PAKESE-999370 format. One line per 3 residues: number of its first residue (from 0); their letters; for each residue x, y, z of C-alpha. Coordinates in steps of 0.25 Angstrom, whole numbers, plus 2048, in hexadecimal, padded with zeros to 3 digits. Layout:
# residues N
NUM> a> X:Y:Z ~ ... .
# end
This chain:
# residues 738
0> mfe> 1EE:82D:886 ~ 1F0:821:88E ~ 1E1:81D:88C .
3> rfw> 1E0:820:87E ~ 1E9:816:87D ~ 1E4:80B:883 .
6> ssp> 1D6:80D:87A ~ 1DF:810:86E ~ 1DA:802:865 .
9> fvk> 1E6:7FD:864 ~ 1E8:7FA:873 ~ 1DA:7F6:873 .
12> rik> 1DC:7EB:869 ~ 1E8:7E8:871 ~ 1DE:7E5:87E .
15> ril> 1D5:7DC:873 ~ 1E0:7D4:871 ~ 1E5:7D2:87E .
18> lsa> 1D7:7D0:882 ~ 1D5:7C5:877 ~ 1E3:7BD:87B .
21> dal> 1DE:7BE:88A ~ 1D2:7B7:888 ~ 1D9:7AE:87C .
24> ids> 1E1:7A9:889 ~ 1D7:7A8:892 ~ 1CE:7A0:888 .
27> svf> 1DA:796:885 ~ 1DC:794:894 ~ 1CF:791:897 .
30> dsg> 1CD:787:88D ~ 1DA:781:891 ~ 1D6:77E:89D .
33> rrt> 1C9:77A:898 ~ 1D0:770:88F ~ 1DB:76A:899 .
36> rel> 1CE:768:8A2 ~ 1C7:762:899 ~ 1D2:758:895 .
39> yen> 1D6:755:8A5 ~ 1C7:750:8A6 ~ 1C7:74A:89B .
42> ysa> 1D6:742:89F ~ 1CE:740:8AC ~ 1C3:739:8A6 .
45> fmq> 1CF:730:89D ~ 1D6:72D:8A9 ~ 1CB:72A:8B3 .
48> rfh> 1C8:71E:8AA ~ 1D5:718:8B0 ~ 1D0:71B:8BC .
51> vsg> 1D4:70F:8C7 ~ 1D2:70E:8D7 ~ 1D5:704:8E0 .
54> far> 1E1:6F9:8DF ~ 1DF:6FC:8D0 ~ 1E6:70A:8D2 .
57> vav> 1F0:705:8DD ~ 1F5:6FC:8D1 ~ 1F5:706:8C7 .
60> eia> 1FE:70F:8D1 ~ 206:705:8D2 ~ 20A:701:8C3 .
63> ceg> 20B:710:8C0 ~ 215:711:8CA ~ 21A:705:8C5 .
66> ltl> 21D:70C:8B9 ~ 223:719:8BC ~ 22C:70F:8C5 .
69> glg> 22E:706:8BA ~ 232:710:8B0 ~ 23C:714:8B9 .
72> gli> 242:709:8BB ~ 245:706:8AE ~ 24A:713:8AB .
75> vmv> 255:712:8B6 ~ 258:704:8B1 ~ 25A:708:8A4 .
78> ala> 261:712:8A9 ~ 26B:707:8B1 ~ 26B:6FC:8A5 .
81> gna> 272:707:89D ~ 27F:704:8A3 ~ 27D:6F5:8A4 .
84> fqm> 27A:6F4:895 ~ 284:6FE:891 ~ 28D:6F2:895 .
87> tse> 288:6E9:889 ~ 288:6F1:880 ~ 295:6EB:878 .
90> gdw> 290:6E2:86E ~ 299:6D6:871 ~ 299:6D8:881 .
93> lkq> 298:6C9:883 ~ 2A5:6C9:877 ~ 2AC:6D1:882 .
96> tdl> 2AC:6C7:88D ~ 2AF:6BA:885 ~ 2BE:6BD:885 .
99> avt> 2C7:6B0:88C ~ 2D3:6B6:890 ~ 2DD:6AD:899 .
102> fld> 2E9:6B6:8A0 ~ 2F5:6B6:8A3 ~ 2FE:6BE:8AE .
105> ryg> 30A:6C6:8AB ~ 312:6BA:8AB ~ 309:6B1:8A3 .
108> nev> 304:6A8:8AC ~ 2F3:6A7:8A9 ~ 2EC:6AC:8B6 .
111> gqr> 2DD:6AC:8B1 ~ 2D2:6AE:8A6 ~ 2C5:6B6:8A5 .
114> gik> 2BB:6B5:899 ~ 2B6:6A7:895 ~ 2C1:69D:88C .
117> hdd> 2B7:69C:880 ~ 2BE:68F:87C ~ 2BA:688:88A .
120> avp> 2AC:690:88C ~ 2A2:684:891 ~ 294:686:88A .
123> leq> 28A:686:895 ~ 283:679:88E ~ 28E:671:893 .
126> ypd> 28F:677:8A2 ~ 28A:66B:8AB ~ 27A:66D:8AF .
129> yli> 27E:66C:8BC ~ 287:678:8BD ~ 27E:683:8B5 .
132> kav> 274:67F:8C0 ~ 27D:681:8CA ~ 281:68F:8C6 .
135> lat> 272:691:8C3 ~ 26D:68E:8D0 ~ 278:695:8D7 .
138> edr> 277:6A1:8D0 ~ 26B:6A4:8CB ~ 260:699:8C9 .
141> rfy> 257:6A2:8C2 ~ 261:6A5:8B6 ~ 25A:6A1:8AB .
144> ehf> 24B:6A6:8B2 ~ 250:6B7:8B4 ~ 252:6C2:8AB .
147> gid> 262:6C4:8AE ~ 25E:6C8:8BD ~ 25A:6BE:8C7 .
150> vig> 24F:6C7:8D0 ~ 249:6BB:8D9 ~ 258:6B6:8DA .
153> tlr> 25D:6C5:8DF ~ 252:6C8:8E7 ~ 255:6BB:8EF .
156> avt> 265:6BF:8EF ~ 260:6CD:8F5 ~ 258:6C7:900 .
159> vna> 263:6BC:904 ~ 26C:6C7:903 ~ 265:6CF:90B .
162> rss> 261:6C6:916 ~ 271:6C3:918 ~ 275:6CF:918 .
165> gvv> 27E:6CD:90D ~ 282:6C8:8FF ~ 27C:6B9:901 .
168> qgg> 276:6B6:8F3 ~ 27A:6BF:8E6 ~ 26E:6C2:8DC .
171> ssi> 274:6C4:8CF ~ 270:6B8:8C3 ~ 278:6B2:8BB .
174> tqq> 275:6BD:8B1 ~ 279:6C9:8B9 ~ 286:6C1:8BE .
177> lak> 289:6C0:8B0 ~ 287:6CF:8AC ~ 290:6D2:8B6 .
180> nlf> 29C:6C9:8B2 ~ 29A:6CF:8A3 ~ 298:6DE:8A5 .
183> lsn> 29B:6E2:8B5 ~ 2A5:6E2:8BE ~ 2A3:6DC:8CC .
186> ert> 2A1:6EA:8D3 ~ 297:6E8:8DD ~ 28F:6F6:8DB .
189> itr> 280:6F8:8D7 ~ 282:6FD:8C9 ~ 289:6F0:8C4 .
192> kin> 27D:6E8:8CA ~ 275:6F1:8C3 ~ 27C:6EE:8B5 .
195> eaf> 27C:6DF:8B9 ~ 26D:6DE:8B8 ~ 26D:6E6:8AB .
198> lal> 278:6DD:8A5 ~ 26F:6D1:8AA ~ 264:6D6:8A3 .
201> wle> 26B:6D8:896 ~ 271:6CA:897 ~ 267:6C2:898 .
204> hhl> 260:6CB:88D ~ 26B:6C9:883 ~ 270:6BA:887 .
207> tkr> 269:6AF:88B ~ 268:6A8:899 ~ 273:69B:896 .
210> eil> 27C:6A6:88E ~ 27C:6AF:89C ~ 27F:6A2:8A4 .
213> qly> 28A:6A0:89B ~ 291:6AB:89A ~ 290:6AD:8A8 .
216> ldr> 296:69E:8AC ~ 2A1:6A2:8A2 ~ 2A6:6AF:8A9 .
219> vym> 2A1:6AF:8B8 ~ 2AF:6AF:8C1 ~ 2AF:6A0:8C8 .
222> ggg> 2BC:6A4:8D0 ~ 2C9:6A0:8D0 ~ 2CC:6AB:8C2 .
225> afg> 2C1:6A0:8BC ~ 2B6:6A8:8B1 ~ 2AD:6A0:8AD .
228> iqa> 2A5:692:8B4 ~ 2AF:68B:8A9 ~ 2BB:690:8AF .
231> aae> 2B7:68D:8BD ~ 2B5:67F:8BB ~ 2C4:67F:8B3 .
234> fyf> 2C9:685:8BE ~ 2C3:680:8CB ~ 2C0:670:8C5 .
237> gks> 2C9:670:8B9 ~ 2BE:66B:8B0 ~ 2B4:671:8A6 .
240> vkd> 2A8:676:8AA ~ 2A2:66C:8A4 ~ 2A6:660:8AC .
243> vtl> 2A4:665:8BA ~ 29D:65F:8C3 ~ 290:661:8CD .
246> aea> 299:666:8D7 ~ 2A3:66F:8D1 ~ 298:675:8C8 .
249> aml> 292:679:8D6 ~ 29E:67F:8DC ~ 2A1:687:8CD .
252> agl> 293:68B:8D0 ~ 295:68F:8DD ~ 2A2:699:8DB .
255> fka> 297:6A3:8D3 ~ 292:6A9:8E1 ~ 2A4:6AC:8E6 .
258> ptk> 2AE:6A6:8DD ~ 2BA:6A9:8E6 ~ 2B2:6A4:8F2 .
261> yap> 2AE:699:8EC ~ 2BA:693:8E3 ~ 2BD:686:8E5 .
264> hnn> 2CC:688:8E4 ~ 2C9:692:8EF ~ 2C1:68C:8FA .
267> lpa> 2BB:67E:8F6 ~ 2B3:67C:902 ~ 2AB:68A:900 .
270> ara> 2A8:686:8F1 ~ 2A5:678:8F5 ~ 29B:680:8FE .
273> ran> 296:689:8F3 ~ 294:67C:8E8 ~ 28C:675:8F4 .
276> dvl> 284:682:8F4 ~ 283:681:8E3 ~ 27E:673:8E4 .
279> nnl> 273:678:8ED ~ 26F:682:8E5 ~ 26E:679:8DB .
282> vda> 263:671:8E2 ~ 25C:67D:8E8 ~ 25A:682:8DB .
285> gfm> 255:674:8D3 ~ 25F:672:8CC ~ 264:665:8D2 .
288> ses> 260:65B:8DD ~ 267:65B:8E9 ~ 26A:64C:8E4 .
291> qii> 271:651:8D9 ~ 279:65A:8E0 ~ 27D:651:8ED .
294> aaq> 28A:64A:8E6 ~ 290:658:8E3 ~ 28D:65D:8F0 .
297> rsp> 295:650:8F6 ~ 29F:652:8EC ~ 2A4:65F:8EA .
300> atp> 2AB:665:8DF ~ 2BB:665:8E2 ~ 2C3:66F:8D7 .
303> vdr> 2D2:66E:8D2 ~ 2DE:673:8DB ~ 2E0:683:8D7 .
306> qre> 2E8:685:8E4 ~ 2E0:692:8E6 ~ 2E4:698:8D7 .
309> esp> 2E3:6A6:8D6 ~ 2DE:6B0:8CC ~ 2E0:6BD:8CA .
312> dwf> 2D3:6C2:8C7 ~ 2D2:6CF:8C9 ~ 2DE:6D1:8BF .
315> ldy> 2D9:6CA:8B6 ~ 2CA:6D1:8B6 ~ 2D0:6DE:8B2 .
318> ayg> 2DA:6D5:8A6 ~ 2CE:6CF:8A2 ~ 2C5:6DF:8A1 .
321> eir> 2D2:6E2:89B ~ 2D5:6D8:891 ~ 2C3:6DC:88D .
324> kls> 2C5:6E9:88A ~ 2D3:6E7:87E ~ 2C9:6DC:87A .
327> asg> 2BC:6E5:878 ~ 2C8:6F0:873 ~ 2C9:6E6:868 .
330> klg> 2DA:6E6:86B ~ 2D8:6D6:86C ~ 2D0:6D3:862 .
333> dnr> 2C6:6C8:860 ~ 2CE:6BE:86A ~ 2C6:6B9:874 .
336> vlt> 2D0:6B1:87B ~ 2DA:6B7:880 ~ 2E8:6B5:88A .
339> vrt> 2ED:6C2:891 ~ 2F9:6C4:898 ~ 2F7:6CD:8A2 .
342> sld> 300:6D6:8AA ~ 2FB:6CD:8B9 ~ 306:6CA:8C2 .
345> snv> 302:6C0:8C7 ~ 30A:6BF:8D5 ~ 306:6CD:8D8 .
348> qkr> 2F7:6CC:8D6 ~ 2F7:6C0:8DF ~ 301:6C7:8EA .
351> aee> 2F8:6D4:8E9 ~ 2EB:6CA:8EB ~ 2F2:6C2:8F7 .
354> vve> 2F5:6D0:8FD ~ 2E6:6D8:8FB ~ 2E2:6C9:900 .
357> rnl> 2EA:6CA:90D ~ 2E8:6D7:910 ~ 2D9:6D6:910 .
360> req> 2D8:6C8:917 ~ 2E1:6CE:922 ~ 2DF:6DD:924 .
363> grs> 2CF:6DF:91C ~ 2CA:6DE:92A ~ 2D2:6E7:930 .
366> fhv> 2D0:6F2:926 ~ 2C3:6EB:922 ~ 2C6:6EC:914 .
369> kqs> 2C2:6E2:90A ~ 2C5:6E6:8FB ~ 2D3:6E9:8F5 .
372> amv> 2D7:6EC:8E6 ~ 2E5:6ED:8E1 ~ 2EC:6EE:8D1 .
375> vme> 2FC:6EC:8D1 ~ 300:6F1:8C3 ~ 30D:6F6:8BC .
378> pdg> 30E:705:8B9 ~ 30D:703:8AA ~ 2FD:6FB:8AE .
381> alr> 302:6F0:8AF ~ 2F8:6E8:8B8 ~ 2FF:6DE:8C1 .
384> aii> 2F5:6DA:8CC ~ 2E4:6DE:8CE ~ 2DD:6DC:8DB .
387> ggr> 2CF:6DF:8DB ~ 2C8:6D9:8E8 ~ 2CA:6D1:8F2 .
390> dyg> 2C3:6C4:8EC ~ 2C1:6C5:8DC ~ 2B7:6B7:8E1 .
393> asq> 2B0:6C1:8E8 ~ 2AD:6CE:8E0 ~ 2B4:6CD:8D1 .
396> fnr> 2B4:6DF:8D2 ~ 2C0:6E3:8CF ~ 2C4:6EE:8DA .
399> atd> 2D0:6F2:8D3 ~ 2CB:6F4:8C6 ~ 2BD:6F8:8C6 .
402> gsr> 2BC:6FD:8D5 ~ 2BD:70B:8D8 ~ 2C2:712:8E6 .
405> qpg> 2C4:71D:8EC ~ 2D3:71D:8EA ~ 2D6:729:8F8 .
408> ssf> 2E4:72E:8F8 ~ 2EA:725:8ED ~ 2E2:72F:8E4 .
411> kpy> 2EC:73B:8EA ~ 2F7:736:8DF ~ 2EE:73C:8D4 .
414> vyl> 2ED:74A:8DD ~ 2FC:74A:8DE ~ 2FF:748:8D0 .
417> tal> 2F5:753:8CA ~ 2FC:75C:8D4 ~ 309:75A:8D0 .
420> msg> 305:75A:8C0 ~ 2FF:769:8C5 ~ 30D:76E:8C5 .
423> kfk> 30A:774:8D2 ~ 30E:76A:8DD ~ 31B:760:8DD .
426> ptt> 31E:756:8E7 ~ 325:75C:8F1 ~ 31A:76B:8F0 .
429> ivt> 315:76E:8FF ~ 306:76A:903 ~ 300:76C:90E .
432> drp> 2F7:761:915 ~ 2EA:76A:91B ~ 2DD:76A:91B .
435> tci> 2D7:76B:90F ~ 2C8:76C:909 ~ 2C1:76E:8FC .
438> gny> 2B4:774:8FD ~ 2AE:76A:908 ~ 2B8:75E:907 .
441> cvh> 2C0:75F:911 ~ 2CC:755:910 ~ 2D4:74E:91A .
444> nys> 2E1:746:91D ~ 2E0:737:921 ~ 2E7:73C:92D .
447> ggy> 2DF:747:92F ~ 2EA:752:932 ~ 2F2:75A:928 .
450> ags> 302:75A:927 ~ 303:768:922 ~ 30D:76B:917 .
453> mpl> 316:760:910 ~ 31C:75B:901 ~ 310:757:8F7 .
456> ama> 318:747:8F7 ~ 315:749:907 ~ 307:74D:906 .
459> lar> 304:741:8FA ~ 30C:737:902 ~ 303:739:90F .
462> sln> 2F5:73C:907 ~ 2F3:747:90B ~ 2E3:748:906 .
465> tva> 2E4:758:90A ~ 2EF:75A:900 ~ 2E8:752:8F5 .
468> iql> 2DD:75C:8F6 ~ 2E6:767:8F6 ~ 2EB:762:8E9 .
471> sia> 2DF:761:8E1 ~ 2DC:770:8E4 ~ 2EA:774:8E0 .
474> ign> 2EA:76B:8D2 ~ 2DE:774:8D0 ~ 2E3:781:8D1 .
477> gna> 2DB:782:8E0 ~ 2D0:77C:8D9 ~ 2CE:76E:8DC .
480> reg> 2C3:76A:8D4 ~ 2CE:76C:8C7 ~ 2D9:764:8D0 .
483> rak> 2D1:759:8D1 ~ 2CD:759:8C3 ~ 2DC:759:8C0 .
486> iie> 2DF:74D:8C9 ~ 2D3:745:8C3 ~ 2DB:74A:8B5 .
489> tcr> 2E8:743:8BD ~ 2E0:735:8BF ~ 2DB:733:8B2 .
492> klg> 2E8:734:8AB ~ 2EA:729:8B4 ~ 2DF:721:8B1 .
495> ist> 2D6:723:8BC ~ 2C9:722:8B5 ~ 2BE:722:8C1 .
498> ple> 2B5:72E:8C3 ~ 2BE:735:8CD ~ 2B3:740:8D4 .
501> dtp> 2B9:74F:8D3 ~ 2B7:750:8E4 ~ 2BE:757:8EC .
504> slp> 2C3:74B:8F2 ~ 2C8:744:8E6 ~ 2D6:747:8E9 .
507> vgq> 2D5:740:8F6 ~ 2D1:734:8EC ~ 2C2:733:8F0 .
510> sdv> 2BF:730:8E1 ~ 2BE:720:8DB ~ 2CA:71A:8D3 .
513> ill> 2CB:70B:8CE ~ 2D7:705:8D5 ~ 2DE:6FF:8C8 .
516> ehs> 2DC:70F:8C0 ~ 2E3:714:8CE ~ 2EF:709:8CD .
519> aay> 2F2:70F:8BE ~ 2F1:71C:8C3 ~ 2FC:71B:8CB .
522> aaf> 304:713:8C2 ~ 306:722:8BA ~ 30E:725:8C8 .
525> vng> 317:71A:8C5 ~ 318:71B:8B7 ~ 31A:728:8B3 .
528> gkr> 30D:72E:8B0 ~ 309:724:8A6 ~ 2FB:720:8A7 .
531> tip> 2F9:712:8AC ~ 2EE:709:8A4 ~ 2EC:6FB:8AD .
534> yaa> 2EE:6EE:8A5 ~ 2EE:6E0:8A7 ~ 2EF:6DB:898 .
537> vei> 2FE:6D9:892 ~ 2FC:6D0:888 ~ 2F0:6CA:881 .
540> rnr> 2EF:6BE:879 ~ 2E3:6B5:86F ~ 2E2:6A5:870 .
543> qgd> 2ED:6A5:866 ~ 2F7:6AC:871 ~ 2F6:6B9:866 .
546> lly> 2FD:6C5:86D ~ 2ED:6CF:86C ~ 2F2:6DA:876 .
549> rhd> 300:6DF:87D ~ 2FF:6EA:886 ~ 30D:6EF:885 .
552> rda> 307:6F0:875 ~ 2FA:6F3:874 ~ 2F5:6FB:881 .
555> ppq> 2F7:709:87F ~ 305:70F:888 ~ 304:718:893 .
558> rqv> 303:725:893 ~ 309:731:89D ~ 2FD:737:8A4 .
561> lpl> 307:73E:8AB ~ 310:746:8AE ~ 31F:73D:8B2 .
564> dkv> 324:749:8BA ~ 317:74A:8C2 ~ 317:73B:8C4 .
567> vdl> 324:739:8C9 ~ 320:743:8D3 ~ 314:73B:8D7 .
570> atm> 31C:730:8D8 ~ 326:736:8E1 ~ 31A:73A:8EB .
573> mkk> 312:72C:8E9 ~ 321:726:8EF ~ 320:72E:8FB .
576> vve> 313:729:8FE ~ 317:71A:8FF ~ 324:71F:906 .
579> egt> 320:727:90F ~ 310:72A:90F ~ 307:721:911 .
582> gkr> 309:715:907 ~ 315:710:90F ~ 30F:703:90F .
585> ail> 311:701:900 ~ 321:703:901 ~ 327:6F8:8F9 .
588> geg> 336:6F7:8FC ~ 343:6FD:8F9 ~ 346:6FF:8EA .
591> idv> 335:701:8E7 ~ 330:70F:8E5 ~ 320:70F:8E7 .
594> igk> 315:71A:8E6 ~ 308:719:8EC ~ 2FD:720:8F1 .
597> tgt> 2F4:719:8FC ~ 2E4:71D:8FD ~ 2D9:71D:907 .
600> tng> 2CC:722:905 ~ 2C2:728:90F ~ 2BB:71E:91A .
603> ykd> 2C7:716:915 ~ 2BE:70F:909 ~ 2CB:70D:901 .
606> awf> 2D8:70C:902 ~ 2E4:70A:8F8 ~ 2F2:70A:8F5 .
609> cgy> 2F7:70E:8E8 ~ 304:70D:8E4 ~ 312:707:8DA .
612> sgt> 31F:707:8D8 ~ 324:708:8C9 ~ 321:6F7:8C6 .
615> mgg> 313:6F8:8CD ~ 308:6FC:8D6 ~ 2FA:6FE:8D7 .
618> cvw> 2EF:700:8E1 ~ 2E7:6FA:8EA ~ 2DC:6FC:8F2 .
621> ygn> 2D5:6F7:8FE ~ 2C6:6FB:900 ~ 2B7:6F5:902 .
624> ddn> 2AE:6F1:8F8 ~ 2A3:6F9:8FE ~ 2AB:705:901 .
627> epm> 2AB:701:911 ~ 2B5:709:917 ~ 2C1:701:91D .
630> nnm> 2C9:701:929 ~ 2D2:70C:928 ~ 2DA:704:91D .
633> tgg> 2E3:710:916 ~ 2EB:70F:909 ~ 2F7:70E:912 .
636> tlp> 2F4:701:918 ~ 2EF:6F3:911 ~ 2F0:6FB:901 .
639> agt> 2FC:6FE:902 ~ 300:6F2:909 ~ 2FB:6E9:901 .
642> whd> 2FF:6F2:8F5 ~ 30F:6F1:8FC ~ 30D:6E0:8FB .
645> vma> 30A:6DF:8ED ~ 313:6E8:8E8 ~ 31F:6E4:8F0 .
648> yah> 31A:6D4:8EC ~ 318:6DA:8DB ~ 326:6DF:8DD .
651> qgi> 32D:6D5:8DF ~ 337:6D0:8D6 ~ 334:6D8:8C9 .
654> plk> 33B:6E4:8C3 ~ 337:6F2:8CC ~ 333:700:8C2 .
657> piv> 337:70D:8C8 ~ 32B:717:8C9 ~ 32C:721:8BE .
660> glk> 336:72E:8C2 ~ 339:728:8D0 ~ 346:728:8D2 .
663> pea> 34A:719:8D7 ~ 34F:714:8E5 ~ 35E:715:8E5 .
666> kpa> 35D:706:8E7 ~ 351:700:8DC ~ 34E:6F1:8DE .
669> vas> 346:6E8:8D9 ~ 33C:6E1:8E2 ~ 340:6D2:8E3 .
672> teg> 33E:6C5:8ED ~ 34A:6C6:8F1 ~ 348:6D4:8FB .
675> gav> 350:6E2:8F8 ~ 344:6E7:8F1 ~ 337:6E5:8F9 .
678> kpl> 33A:6E5:908 ~ 32C:6E1:90D ~ 32C:6D5:905 .
681> elg> 33A:6CF:90B ~ 332:6CA:918 ~ 32B:6BE:912 .
684> gpq> 321:6C7:908 ~ 31C:6BF:8FC ~ 326:6BD:8F1 .
687> rpa> 322:6C0:8E2 ~ 328:6B5:8D9 ~ 336:6B7:8D3 .
690> tlt> 333:6BE:8C5 ~ 33C:6BC:8B7 ~ 33D:6C8:8AF .
693> kga> 339:6CA:8A1 ~ 348:6C7:89B ~ 349:6BA:8A2 .
696> vqa> 33A:6B6:89F ~ 33D:6B9:890 ~ 34A:6B0:891 .
699> les> 342:6A5:897 ~ 337:6A5:88D ~ 343:6A6:882 .
702> iek> 34A:699:88A ~ 33D:693:889 ~ 338:696:87B .
705> kak> 346:68E:876 ~ 345:684:87E ~ 336:681:879 .
708> atg> 33D:680:86E ~ 347:677:86D ~ 340:66F:877 .
711> vgk> 34C:66F:87F ~ 348:670:88F ~ 33B:66B:88E .
714> qsm> 33B:665:89C ~ 342:670:8A2 ~ 335:679:89B .
717> aap> 32C:671:8A0 ~ 32A:67B:8AC ~ 31A:67C:8B2 .
720> atv> 31A:68E:8AC ~ 320:692:89E ~ 32A:69F:8A1 .
723> aet> 31D:6A8:89C ~ 316:6A2:8A8 ~ 322:6A4:8B1 .
726> rgv> 31B:6AB:8BE ~ 321:6B9:8C3 ~ 328:6BC:8B7 .
729> dfp> 325:6CA:8B6 ~ 329:6D3:8A9 ~ 32B:6E0:8AB .
732> tig> 324:6E8:8A1 ~ 317:6DF:8A1 ~ 313:6E4:892 .
735> aaq> 31F:6E0:88B ~ 320:6D7:880 ~ 323:6C8:885 .
# end
């Protein structure tokens, strides 16, 4: 039967079909192979015409490799340029930098300016020829020849610096420096240098060389709080830049390298030595002859007596950025010339600068620390002082408002607050200091040992790392990742915007924060849980004196973002940190409650103290820009001491406010210059100028107005300063209408 099936016509037909298909496939494959071989032979014969050998082949190979690398480099450049060119996406980018702002402190005293005064701007054509030549000879000799980046100058600077094992010459062109001034911060990073280079190319494409030079000379920082060479000529020599002599022009041109170091009102010998270098540069560049500069060398410039005038440049930089944002949002209309009354307390600013400089000078070497930053703020966000670094002239990078560093244990209040809000913990809850691990991550305390069981408040006072990690686990119901997510959510509510890395070490402060935001977040611990947004501008008026903006009227009110009862519990715990824990150096004295927290990072790279009274507070940071470890500095040493020395001074003679929710002491006190409240100052410490109450100021203003209206008492009213200019007048509510 099987044989009959295979011999059937149907099966035979199937066999013939399959055989035909097989033959078709075989022939197709054979034909395809033959055609492919013919095509390859034809292609080989065609390409043989381009065959090269010997040196010609080497050149071709190099060209091919160069093309490949060039294409790859072009792709990388386009990717890197994207971020830089986004900064120029606004059509009115140049107009945004043309604000001319005069700043007043909280008492009405002028403290500085930013931008250029449009009415006083001097066209480049009116500059003395030797001044332009002095700037170019010193800063960028090939300015009119390069395309925005001086490749030759950069290579020369790299070579000289390599031989000197340090930074001796700078390689940035004038266009690159202008790009930094217009669009970038002063942070020393490779990203900033890349953006600077691309923005320089962009500026060269959109502006002429004369426009670039004019913008640069109008905006460059020249020391003494002066921005622009016209402002510098007025400040140092009391004359317009149009009238400076060759010796004065050389001294001005010498300021570009290091404005504070060579400022003549700070160090006249150094300024004259630098001016002599500039005069020699004029000869070396071929712009002038030796006979033309000899008179200026023999009779160097003498500046007007400024008696070492100081300018709160860190504060003004932040305030100017705030004004630019308000202008860009349309809240100031089309007004470009503005007068701004700020929340700056000039006395506190000066005191903070003195304390930081003294500490770095006296103890910087022993602690191996070179930098510090500080913010003094009221619980509503009014900024009283900003220290962005040790020397503004050496580096204008503001470490208080733009730099991010690890907060160490000063981050723990966010962890403890989240634990309190979870409902599982109270200040009296017993926790255990014991070995704690999350996976491969095991945390240790600063002391190296374990203290056993204690109340939660004491664990915070002793800044125990193990307890902070245990809390992160408990907050997430045993899931540490969920616990950390809730901690990050708390930070976001308080205004911490930096990316917080979700790692097991987050609860002990190993993720970067910005000092200004850290200070503002702490303010919520004393104001009852309201989010605090830092601000510097209290009132803004235009050229005619019309009120354009007032913070208490136009800014959004503070929002309640945290439950009051939990914030009060945390404040009670943080008070113990100062009274019984690591922050004892911050105690201000009888009658002034202080809450706070110290912070120290691994390897002693950062040391912090953040604290508040009910009146004001903020954060102090010490560290090194290059992250080099300090010599065993903790937050409870120099940072807490700095905070105390500044705040003890700042609290003198002003009405004190309680911390929201905390019961006041049995004998509430007002810090004054006559002792009692701030005991550390009774032994010869600096005394803050006497202050007037708001009511007294208003009464004096009323008397002054009546006297002026009637013409009575003109002799007595001819005092050097008006009531509004009186230093030390402190208004209880900075945003209140005057």
